[in-house]
C-alpha positions as CSV (number, residue, x, y, z in Angstrom):
1,M,-16.7,-1.6,-13.7
2,R,-13.9,-0.4,-16.3
3,H,-16.1,2.9,-17.3
4,L,-17.6,3.4,-14.1
5,N,-13.6,3.2,-12.2
6,L,-12.2,5.6,-14.7
7,K,-15.5,8.0,-14.3
8,N,-14.7,8.0,-10.4
9,L,-10.9,8.9,-11.1
10,L,-12.1,12.0,-13.4
11,I,-14.4,13.1,-10.3
12,L,-11.5,12.5,-7.7
13,F,-9.5,14.5,-9.8
14,F,-11.8,17.2,-10.7
15,I,-12.9,17.4,-7.0
16,T,-9.0,18.1,-6.0
17,L,-8.0,20.1,-8.3
18,S,-11.6,22.2,-7.5
19,K,-10.1,22.1,-3.9
20,E,-6.5,23.5,-4.6
21,V,-8.1,26.0,-7.2
22,Y,-10.8,27.0,-4.0
23,S,-7.7,27.5,-1.5
24,E,-6.0,29.7,-3.8
25,Q,-9.2,31.7,-4.5
26,S,-10.3,31.7,-0.9
27,N,-7.2,33.0,0.2
28,N,-6.8,35.1,-2.2
29,G,-3.7,36.6,-0.9
30,K,-5.2,38.0,2.3
31,E,-3.7,35.5,4.8
32,T,0.0,35.8,3.5
33,V,-0.3,40.0,3.6
34,Q,-1.8,39.9,7.2
35,Q,1.0,37.5,7.7
36,A,3.9,39.4,6.6
37,I,2.9,42.2,8.0
38,E,2.8,41.0,11.3
39,K,6.5,39.2,10.9
40,K,7.4,43.1,9.8
41,T,8.6,41.4,6.3
42,A,8.9,44.9,4.4
43,S,10.9,46.4,7.0
44,Q,14.0,44.1,6.4
45,N,16.9,45.1,4.8
46,A,17.0,42.8,1.9
47,W,13.5,44.0,1.1
48,H,15.0,47.5,1.1
49,K,17.5,46.4,-1.4
50,L,14.9,44.8,-3.9
51,L,13.4,47.9,-4.5
52,H,16.5,50.0,-4.8
53,Y,15.6,52.2,-1.3
54,Q,18.2,54.8,-0.2
55,A,18.0,57.2,2.6
56,Y,17.3,60.7,2.0
57,H,16.4,63.5,4.8
58,G,17.4,61.5,8.1
59,N,15.5,58.4,8.3
60,K,13.4,58.7,5.2
61,Q,13.6,56.2,2.4
62,K,12.6,55.9,-1.4
63,S,13.9,53.9,-4.2
64,H,15.6,55.8,-7.1
65,A,13.8,52.7,-9.6
66,R,11.2,53.9,-11.7
67,G,9.1,52.8,-14.6
68,D,6.8,49.5,-14.3
69,F,9.1,48.2,-11.4
70,F,6.4,49.1,-8.6
71,F,2.8,47.5,-8.2
72,S,2.1,50.3,-5.7
73,P,1.4,53.8,-6.9
74,E,3.1,54.6,-3.8
75,G,5.8,51.7,-4.3
76,M,8.7,54.3,-4.2
77,R,8.2,55.4,-1.1
78,D,6.3,52.8,1.0
79,P,7.7,49.4,0.9
80,E,4.8,47.8,3.3
81,K,2.5,48.9,-0.1
82,E,4.7,47.4,-2.1
83,L,4.8,44.0,-0.2
84,I,1.6,44.3,-0.1
85,S,0.7,44.8,-3.9
86,F,3.4,42.6,-5.0
87,L,1.4,39.5,-2.7
88,Y,-1.6,40.0,-4.1
89,A,-0.3,40.2,-7.5
90,I,1.5,36.8,-7.4
91,Y,-2.5,34.8,-6.0
92,E,-3.8,36.5,-9.5
93,P,-4.6,34.0,-12.0
94,L,-2.1,33.0,-14.5
95,P,-2.7,34.7,-17.8
96,S,-2.2,33.1,-21.5
97,D,1.3,34.5,-21.9
98,N,2.8,33.3,-18.3
99,N,5.8,35.4,-19.1
100,E,3.3,38.7,-17.9
101,H,2.6,37.4,-14.6
102,A,4.2,38.9,-11.5
103,I,6.0,35.6,-10.7
104,C,7.8,35.8,-14.0
105,R,8.5,39.3,-14.2
106,F,10.0,40.2,-10.9
107,P,11.7,36.7,-9.7
108,A,14.3,37.7,-7.2
109,R,11.3,39.1,-5.2
110,Y,9.5,36.1,-5.2
111,Y,12.1,33.9,-4.2
112,W,13.4,35.3,-1.5
113,L,9.9,36.5,-0.3
114,S,9.0,32.5,-0.6
115,N,11.9,32.0,2.1
116,Q,10.4,34.2,4.4
117,L,6.6,33.1,3.8
118,P,6.7,29.5,2.8
119,E,3.2,28.7,2.2
120,I,3.5,30.9,-1.2
121,K,5.9,28.5,-2.7
122,N,2.5,25.9,-3.3
123,I,1.4,29.1,-5.4
124,H,1.1,28.2,-9.4
125,T,3.9,25.7,-9.3
126,N,3.2,24.9,-13.1
127,I,3.7,28.5,-13.8
128,Q,6.2,28.6,-16.7
129,C,8.6,31.8,-16.8
130,T,10.0,30.8,-20.8
131,K,12.0,34.4,-21.0
132,F,13.8,34.3,-17.7
133,E,14.5,31.1,-18.0
134,T,16.0,32.2,-21.7
135,F,17.5,34.9,-20.4
136,Y,19.1,32.7,-17.1
137,N,20.4,29.8,-19.5
138,A,22.6,32.4,-21.7
139,V,24.4,33.1,-18.6
140,R,23.9,30.3,-16.1
141,P,27.3,31.8,-13.5
142,E,28.6,29.7,-11.0
143,S,30.7,32.8,-9.5
144,V,30.5,36.6,-9.7
145,S,33.5,39.1,-9.8
146,L,34.1,42.9,-9.9
147,V,36.1,44.1,-12.0
148,F,38.0,48.0,-11.9
149,V,38.9,49.4,-15.1
150,T,41.4,52.0,-14.3
151,A,41.0,55.3,-15.4
152,T,41.7,57.2,-18.8
153,M,41.9,60.9,-19.1
154,T,41.0,60.4,-22.8
155,E,37.3,60.0,-21.4
156,P,35.7,62.6,-19.0
157,A,33.0,60.0,-17.6
158,S,36.0,57.5,-16.8
159,M,38.7,59.7,-14.8
160,F,37.6,58.1,-11.6
161,G,38.0,54.6,-13.1
162,H,35.1,52.2,-14.3
163,L,33.6,49.4,-12.7
164,F,31.7,46.1,-14.0
165,V,30.4,42.7,-12.7
166,K,32.0,39.6,-14.4
167,L,29.1,36.6,-14.2
168,N,31.9,33.3,-14.2
169,K,30.1,30.5,-16.2
170,K,32.1,27.2,-15.3
171,G,34.0,25.1,-18.1
172,E,33.7,28.7,-20.5
173,E,36.9,30.8,-21.4
174,V,37.1,33.8,-19.6
175,K,36.4,35.8,-22.6
176,D,33.0,34.2,-23.4
177,D,32.2,35.0,-19.7
178,K,29.4,37.6,-19.8
179,T,29.4,40.8,-18.1
180,F,27.1,43.8,-17.3
181,S,27.3,47.0,-15.9
182,Y,25.2,50.7,-15.5
183,V,26.4,52.8,-17.6
184,G,24.9,56.5,-18.9
185,N,23.1,56.7,-22.4
186,V,25.1,59.7,-23.4
187,N,22.6,61.0,-26.5
188,T,24.7,64.4,-27.1
189,G,28.0,65.4,-28.6
190,N,27.8,68.6,-27.1
191,I,30.2,69.1,-24.2
192,V,28.2,71.3,-22.2
193,L,25.2,69.3,-22.8
194,Y,27.7,66.8,-21.9
195,I,28.6,68.3,-18.3
196,Y,25.1,69.6,-17.7
197,R,23.2,66.7,-18.1
198,G,25.9,64.6,-16.2
199,L,25.4,66.2,-13.2
200,T,21.8,66.7,-13.1
201,G,20.7,63.2,-14.2
202,G,20.0,64.2,-17.7
203,F,21.1,60.7,-19.2
204,P,19.4,57.4,-18.7
205,G,20.5,54.9,-17.0
206,I,21.0,51.8,-18.8
207,I,22.3,47.8,-18.1
208,E,24.7,47.3,-20.9
209,Y,25.7,42.9,-21.1
210,L,28.8,42.2,-23.2
211,S,31.3,39.4,-23.4
212,F,34.2,39.7,-21.3
213,G,36.3,39.2,-24.4
214,G,34.4,42.5,-25.8
215,R,35.6,44.3,-22.4
216,M,39.0,43.4,-23.0
217,R,38.7,44.9,-26.6
218,Q,37.4,47.9,-25.4
219,Y,39.5,48.6,-22.3
220,N,42.8,46.8,-22.8
221,I,42.9,47.6,-26.5
222,L,40.8,50.6,-28.1
223,E,41.0,52.8,-24.4
224,N,44.7,51.0,-23.2
225,R,43.4,50.3,-19.6
226,N,44.4,48.0,-16.8
227,M,41.7,45.6,-15.6
228,W,41.5,44.3,-11.9
229,E,39.3,41.4,-11.5
230,L,38.3,40.3,-7.7
231,E,36.6,37.2,-7.8
232,L,33.7,37.3,-4.5
233,S,32.5,34.5,-2.7
234,F,28.9,34.2,-4.2
235,N,27.9,30.4,-4.4
236,H,25.9,29.0,-7.0
237,E,22.5,29.6,-5.4
238,E,23.5,33.4,-4.7
239,S,25.0,33.8,-8.2
240,R,21.5,32.8,-10.0
241,F,19.8,35.2,-7.5
242,L,21.7,38.6,-9.2
243,V,20.8,37.2,-12.6
244,M,17.3,37.0,-11.2
245,H,17.4,40.4,-10.3
246,L,19.0,41.6,-13.1
247,W,16.1,40.7,-15.4
248,E,14.1,42.6,-13.1
249,V,15.7,45.8,-13.2
250,E,15.3,45.5,-17.3
251,S,11.4,46.8,-16.1
252,A,12.9,50.2,-14.3
253,S,14.4,52.8,-15.4
254,F,17.4,54.9,-13.1
255,D,19.1,58.4,-13.9
256,Y,22.7,58.7,-14.5
257,Y,25.4,61.2,-12.2
258,F,28.3,61.6,-12.8
259,F,29.6,61.9,-9.5
260,D,26.8,59.6,-6.9
261,E,24.2,57.4,-9.1
262,N,26.9,56.5,-11.3
263,C,28.7,53.1,-12.5
264,A,30.0,52.4,-9.3
265,Y,26.9,53.0,-7.0
266,H,24.3,51.0,-8.9
267,N,26.8,47.9,-9.5
268,L,27.8,47.9,-5.6
269,Y,24.0,48.3,-5.3
270,L,23.1,45.3,-7.4
271,L,25.6,42.9,-5.2
272,E,24.0,44.3,-2.3
273,V,20.5,43.3,-3.1
274,V,21.9,39.5,-3.1
275,K,24.3,40.4,0.1
276,P,22.9,42.6,2.0
277,E,25.4,42.5,4.7
278,I,28.1,44.0,2.2
279,D,25.9,47.4,3.0
280,I,28.7,49.6,1.5
281,S,26.4,52.3,-0.8
282,R,24.8,54.0,2.6
283,K,28.5,55.5,3.7
284,F,28.8,57.3,0.6
285,N,27.4,60.7,0.4
286,L,28.2,63.2,-2.1
287,V,30.7,61.3,-4.6
288,V,30.7,57.5,-5.3
289,L,34.3,57.1,-6.7
290,P,35.4,53.3,-8.1
291,V,38.3,53.0,-6.3
292,E,36.4,53.8,-3.0
293,V,34.1,51.3,-3.8
294,I,37.1,48.0,-4.3
295,K,38.4,49.0,-1.0
296,G,35.3,49.2,0.6
297,I,34.7,45.0,-0.9
298,L,37.9,44.5,0.5
299,K,37.5,45.4,4.3
300,T,34.2,43.2,3.6
301,N,34.9,40.2,5.6
302,N,35.1,37.0,4.0
303,L,34.2,38.3,0.4
304,L,37.1,38.4,-1.6
305,T,38.1,34.8,-3.1
306,S,41.3,35.6,-5.7
307,A,42.3,38.7,-8.0
308,H,43.3,38.5,-11.4
309,F,45.4,41.5,-13.6
310,Y,44.8,42.3,-17.1
311,P,47.0,44.3,-18.4
312,A,46.5,46.9,-21.2
313,N,47.6,45.8,-24.4
314,Y,50.2,48.9,-25.1
315,N,51.9,47.8,-21.8
316,N,52.6,44.4,-22.9
317,F,53.9,45.7,-26.2
318,I,56.5,47.9,-24.7
319,N,57.4,45.8,-22.1
320,G,57.9,42.8,-24.7
321,Y,59.6,45.4,-26.7
322,R,62.0,46.1,-24.0
323,Q,62.8,42.4,-23.3
324,L,64.2,41.9,-26.9
325,D,67.8,42.8,-27.4
326,R,69.6,45.1,-30.1
327,K,69.5,41.7,-33.0
328,E,66.3,41.0,-31.9
329,K,64.6,44.9,-32.2
330,K,66.2,44.2,-35.7
331,Y,64.4,41.4,-36.6
332,F,61.1,42.8,-35.0
333,N,61.9,45.8,-37.0
334,Q,62.4,44.1,-40.3
335,T,59.8,42.1,-39.7
336,L,57.4,44.7,-39.8
337,K,59.3,46.5,-43.1
338,S,59.1,43.5,-45.1
339,N,55.6,42.3,-43.6
340,N,56.1,38.7,-43.6
341,L,57.3,36.4,-41.3
342,E,60.8,34.7,-40.8
343,L,61.3,32.6,-38.1
344,A,63.3,29.7,-39.4
345,T,66.8,30.9,-37.9
346,V,65.4,32.2,-34.8
347,S,65.4,30.1,-31.6
348,V,62.4,28.8,-29.8
349,I,63.1,31.4,-26.9
350,K,63.3,34.5,-28.9
351,K,59.9,33.0,-31.1
352,D,57.9,32.9,-27.9
353,K,59.5,37.0,-27.4
354,I,59.3,38.4,-31.1
355,L,55.6,36.6,-32.1
356,N,54.3,38.1,-28.8
357,T,55.6,41.2,-29.1
358,L,54.5,41.3,-32.7
359,K,51.2,40.4,-31.8
360,Y,50.5,42.9,-29.3
361,Y,52.3,45.8,-31.7
362,L,49.5,44.7,-34.7
363,T,46.8,44.7,-32.4
364,Q,47.7,48.2,-31.0
365,S,48.7,49.8,-34.0
366,N,45.8,49.2,-35.8
367,F,43.0,49.4,-33.5
368,W,44.4,52.5,-31.5
369,K,44.3,54.5,-35.1
370,D,41.4,53.0,-36.7
371,N,39.6,50.2,-34.8
372,A,40.3,48.0,-37.2
373,L,43.1,45.9,-38.7
374,N,44.3,47.0,-41.8
375,E,44.6,44.7,-45.4
376,R,48.5,44.5,-44.9
377,N,48.8,44.0,-41.1
378,S,46.0,41.9,-40.5
379,K,48.0,39.3,-42.5
380,L,50.7,39.5,-40.8
381,L,48.7,39.2,-37.9
382,K,47.0,36.1,-39.2
383,Q,50.9,34.5,-40.1
384,V,51.9,35.5,-36.5
385,E,48.4,33.5,-34.9
386,E,49.3,30.7,-36.7
387,F,52.7,30.0,-36.1
388,Q,52.0,30.3,-32.8
389,G,49.4,27.5,-32.8
390,K,51.4,25.3,-35.1
391,E,54.7,25.6,-32.7
392,N,52.2,25.5,-29.4
393,I,54.2,29.0,-28.5
394,S,51.4,30.0,-25.7
395,N,50.4,34.1,-25.2
396,I,53.0,35.7,-22.4
397,N,51.7,38.6,-20.3
398,F,54.9,40.9,-20.6
399,A,53.2,43.5,-18.2
400,E,52.9,41.9,-14.5
401,P,50.9,43.6,-11.9
402,D,51.5,47.3,-11.5
403,Y,50.9,50.2,-9.3
404,T,47.7,50.7,-10.8
405,N,46.0,48.4,-8.5
406,P,43.5,50.7,-6.6
407,S,43.7,48.9,-3.4
408,I,47.2,50.8,-2.2
409,G,46.3,53.6,-3.8
410,H,45.6,56.9,-1.0
411,N,42.3,58.4,-0.2
412,P,41.0,60.8,-2.5
413,S,40.7,63.5,-0.2
414,L,43.6,65.8,1.3
415,L,43.5,68.4,4.1
416,M,47.0,70.2,3.8
417,L,48.5,71.9,6.9
418,G,51.8,74.1,6.0
419,V,54.5,76.8,6.8
420,S,56.0,78.9,4.2
421,K,58.4,81.8,4.5
422,R,58.2,84.5,1.5
423,E,60.6,87.6,1.5
424,K,60.8,88.5,5.3
425,D,57.1,87.0,6.2
426,Y,56.1,84.0,7.9
427,F,53.1,82.4,6.9
428,T,50.7,79.1,7.7
429,T,49.3,77.6,5.2
430,L,45.8,75.3,5.1
431,R,44.8,73.6,2.0
432,F,41.9,71.7,1.0
433,R,40.9,69.2,-1.7
434,P,37.8,67.3,-1.8
435,Y,38.6,65.3,-4.7
436,F,41.2,63.2,-6.1
437,H,44.7,63.2,-6.9
438,D,47.3,65.5,-8.0
439,S,51.2,64.9,-10.0
440,M,53.0,65.2,-6.1
441,D,50.9,62.5,-4.5
442,S,52.2,59.0,-4.5
443,P,51.5,57.1,-7.7
444,L,50.5,53.9,-5.7
445,G,46.7,53.0,-7.0
446,Y,46.5,55.5,-9.7
447,V,47.1,56.7,-13.0
448,P,51.0,57.7,-13.8
449,F,52.0,61.2,-14.0
450,S,48.3,62.3,-14.0
451,E,46.4,64.9,-12.2
452,I,42.5,65.2,-10.9
453,S,41.8,68.4,-8.7
454,V,38.4,69.1,-7.7
455,L,38.0,72.4,-5.6
456,D,41.4,72.2,-4.5
457,T,41.6,75.2,-2.3
458,R,44.2,77.3,-0.4
459,V,44.3,79.8,2.3
460,E,47.3,81.3,4.3
461,F,47.5,83.6,7.3
462,N,50.1,86.2,7.8
463,V,51.9,85.9,10.8
464,A,53.2,89.1,11.5
465,R,50.3,90.8,9.6
466,K,47.5,88.8,10.7
467,K,45.8,88.6,8.0
468,I,44.2,86.3,6.3
469,S,43.7,85.7,2.5
470,L,42.8,83.3,-0.2
471,T,46.0,82.7,-2.7
472,K,43.9,80.3,-5.2
473,V,41.6,77.8,-5.8
474,H,41.5,75.2,-8.6
475,F,38.1,74.4,-9.3
476,L,39.0,71.9,-11.6
477,K,43.0,71.2,-12.5
478,L,43.2,67.7,-15.4
479,L,47.0,66.6,-16.1
480,S,47.7,64.1,-18.2
481,L,51.1,63.5,-19.4
482,R,51.8,59.9,-21.5
483,P,54.8,59.2,-22.7
484,V,55.6,58.8,-26.2
485,S,58.0,55.3,-27.5
486,D,59.7,55.3,-30.5
487,K,56.7,52.8,-31.6
488,F,53.7,55.4,-30.7
489,F,53.1,59.1,-30.0
490,F,50.5,60.2,-27.2
491,L,49.8,63.4,-26.8
492,S,49.9,65.4,-23.0
493,W,47.6,67.9,-22.1
494,Q,46.3,69.8,-19.2
495,M,42.8,72.1,-18.6
496,Q,42.8,74.2,-15.5
497,F,39.9,76.6,-14.4
498,S,40.9,79.1,-11.2
499,L,40.4,81.9,-9.1
500,L,43.8,83.1,-8.2
501,N,45.7,85.6,-6.3
502,V,47.7,87.8,-8.0
503,D,51.3,88.0,-7.6
504,H,49.7,87.7,-3.6
505,S,48.9,91.3,-4.1
506,G,45.2,91.3,-3.6
507,K,44.3,91.3,-7.4
508,Y,42.1,88.0,-7.9
509,A,41.1,86.8,-11.5
510,L,39.5,84.2,-13.2
511,M,42.0,82.0,-15.2
512,L,41.5,79.2,-17.9
513,K,44.3,77.7,-19.1
514,N,44.6,75.1,-21.7
515,G,48.1,73.3,-23.0
516,Y,49.1,70.4,-25.3
517,G,53.1,69.1,-25.5
518,T,54.7,66.1,-25.4
519,S,56.7,64.2,-22.5
520,F,58.8,61.4,-22.6
521,H,61.1,59.3,-20.7
522,L,64.9,60.0,-20.8
523,P,67.6,57.6,-21.8
524,L,69.5,56.0,-18.8
525,M,66.9,57.4,-16.4
526,P,64.0,54.4,-14.6
527,D,60.6,54.4,-16.1
528,T,59.5,56.5,-13.4
529,F,61.3,59.1,-14.4
530,L,59.3,61.9,-17.0
531,F,60.3,65.1,-18.7
532,Y,57.5,67.0,-20.2
533,F,56.6,70.3,-22.0
534,L,53.9,72.3,-23.1
535,G,52.5,75.0,-24.8
536,N,49.5,76.8,-22.9
537,G,47.1,79.4,-24.1
538,M,45.9,81.7,-20.9
539,L,42.6,83.6,-20.5
540,P,42.7,85.6,-17.2
541,Y,39.7,87.9,-16.3
542,Y,40.9,90.0,-13.6
543,I,37.2,90.7,-11.3
544,Y,39.3,92.3,-7.8
545,P,39.4,95.0,-7.1
546,E,39.7,96.3,-11.0
547,T,37.7,94.4,-13.5
548,L,39.8,93.9,-16.5
549,F,40.2,91.3,-19.6
550,S,43.4,89.7,-21.2
551,F,44.9,86.7,-22.8
552,G,48.6,85.7,-23.2
553,G,50.0,82.3,-23.4
554,S,53.5,79.9,-21.4
555,F,56.0,77.9,-21.9
556,Q,56.1,74.9,-19.2
557,S,58.4,72.2,-19.0
558,G,59.4,70.2,-16.1
559,I,60.3,66.8,-14.9
560,I,58.5,64.1,-12.5
561,W,60.3,61.5,-10.5
562,S,58.8,58.6,-8.5
563,I,62.3,57.8,-7.0
564,T,60.9,55.5,-5.0
565,N,56.8,54.3,-4.6
566,L,57.3,56.2,-1.4
567,I,59.2,59.1,-2.7
568,N,58.5,61.7,-5.6
569,Y,60.0,65.1,-7.0
570,E,59.0,67.3,-9.0
571,F,60.6,70.5,-10.6
572,S,58.4,72.6,-12.8
573,S,59.3,75.9,-14.9
574,E,56.8,78.0,-16.6
575,Y,57.5,81.5,-18.6
576,S,54.4,83.2,-19.3
577,I,53.4,86.3,-21.2
578,Y,50.3,88.1,-21.1
579,Y,49.2,90.9,-23.3
580,H,48.3,93.6,-20.5
581,N,51.9,93.3,-19.2
582,I,55.3,94.2,-21.2
583,L,57.6,92.0,-18.8
584,P,57.2,88.6,-19.2
585,E,57.1,86.1,-16.2
586,L,58.8,83.6,-15.1
587,A,57.9,81.1,-11.9
588,L,60.2,77.9,-11.3
589,T,59.2,75.5,-8.3
590,S,60.9,72.4,-7.0
591,S,59.3,70.0,-4.7
592,I,59.9,66.7,-2.8
593,L,57.4,64.4,-1.0
594,W,57.8,61.4,1.2
595,Y,54.5,59.0,1.5
596,V,54.7,57.9,5.0
597,A,51.5,55.9,5.2
598,P,48.2,55.3,3.2
599,Y,46.4,58.6,5.2
600,L,50.0,60.6,5.8
601,S,52.7,61.9,3.7
602,L,55.3,65.1,4.5
603,E,56.4,68.0,1.6
604,A,58.7,70.2,1.4
605,G,59.9,73.0,-1.5
606,V,61.1,75.8,-2.8
607,S,59.5,78.2,-5.4
608,Y,60.7,81.6,-7.0
609,E,58.5,84.1,-9.4
610,K,61.0,86.3,-11.4
611,N,58.1,89.7,-11.8
612,I,58.4,89.7,-8.0
613,N,61.8,88.8,-6.9
614,S,60.7,86.2,-4.3
615,F,61.7,83.2,-3.2
616,E,59.0,80.9,-1.1
617,Y,60.4,78.3,1.3
618,Q,57.2,75.5,2.1
619,G,57.0,72.6,4.4
620,A,53.6,71.0,4.8
621,L,52.2,67.7,6.8
622,K,49.0,66.1,4.1
623,L,46.5,64.0,5.1
624,Y,44.2,61.6,3.3
625,F,40.8,60.7,4.3
């Protein structure tokens, strides 16, 4: 009897199993596909986001992903055909290695579709996606943050700032949180190829994973850049969905472009896959800037939950050092000289300041020069850290959140309307700068004492003569003035490629200008007051009305003073000598700007050119958009 009952149970089990298999095979996805077509599932924005579609030629769309990212040969351009192919793929029998099945390869697509078409939840309920689970368990985020890294003038690809995404794991130290970012896999050291490939998509785009501690070392220490973390309202389920999609894009390939499909665009797009309502990426056209992504995030309702500031290591050191009095600075310097920590006679309050300042200095001086601690300073740093632990002295951030906050800066495009008087003539002036920021703009939200101008064009109209003339076009103008301190030296530099109307005479020349020098804060003046000196080499090529190649040099000096966050003053002088000119040229310029609103400023100035003995008085209205 027991044998008969066991036999009946086995027969019943195999009948049930065969019915389930027969049910799956009899459907084979056809009914599900028909249901998806009737529901117009493929037309939903969320499905398009999962496939990385973007608009082109009006309403047409295609994906910028390639590789093994699609099941349909037409999946790059037809979201419905890709949906149908994917649905048929998930009904396929399980291979010996479950990880090769569509459900394991594309868990985010399957998860989203299972909420649209619930019947597919019953397919392969026993599937084991071990590789994905290992990937997920290494991260397990509870929430998600977007981190803005301030611009640096030392790396061409980072002159507009950088973005990466931080996956916040509950119960972990912040430095152990995992981060990812879309970056270009640069495979050349040739500057010409670097620019060409960056502009034409010649670099493959990859997802780069790194711990947050690694990011802090890279950006805060090695590159001296501030970081602003914006924690977003991603719950646990949404955070898991993001990791699912990260797993999917491992099988895709993307091209990297400096101006549009860059770190800002792709990192934003990955967030939009999870929250399609963000929907910021489609608003960008020719250029996607990290700072504009941050502003778009802040304008999205109920998306930001908190913000955190991580200052550059050098900023922590310089602010800490300034807080030391004369005796404390003397002790600080003696400690560095003797390479031995003696704090027996130092008060607890002073220990706080001195130990933290020493730590920031030792870290900065070594990593900045050698990318690693040398043996001598490593010994002293170890003493500092051991004493901190023994005395329970916590780390101090001396640098407070500053005006590099990306949310408070002006918009990058500029339209200027002005009037001027030169000799006896009056002019109206029109200036257009598509991107990005110049030294006379408000420093709020930008790297201080720097300039990145692209296609900055100025045209003037002579009122009396009824004549329009092109004054100048700065195809590219870069300026980086980094003040030196009594502990560190930074090189200041500029590079400029322009078309100039020489002496307002109608003679046009292409000018390549490159220079280096130094800048520093003056005693008794605030940190917002900077004096600089640059020596420049210049290669002018006269193209109209006659052609002439020449060369020359100039000595340039000046001051930039942010009197307040809303008022800027600048004075510059430049003494130039050219091979084809017997007489040297001297130009003086003085300007003041009032930042009235985030989209509006007023500027007034006077300039003098000795070679034509001409003063020019100017006033302008500047609109940022």
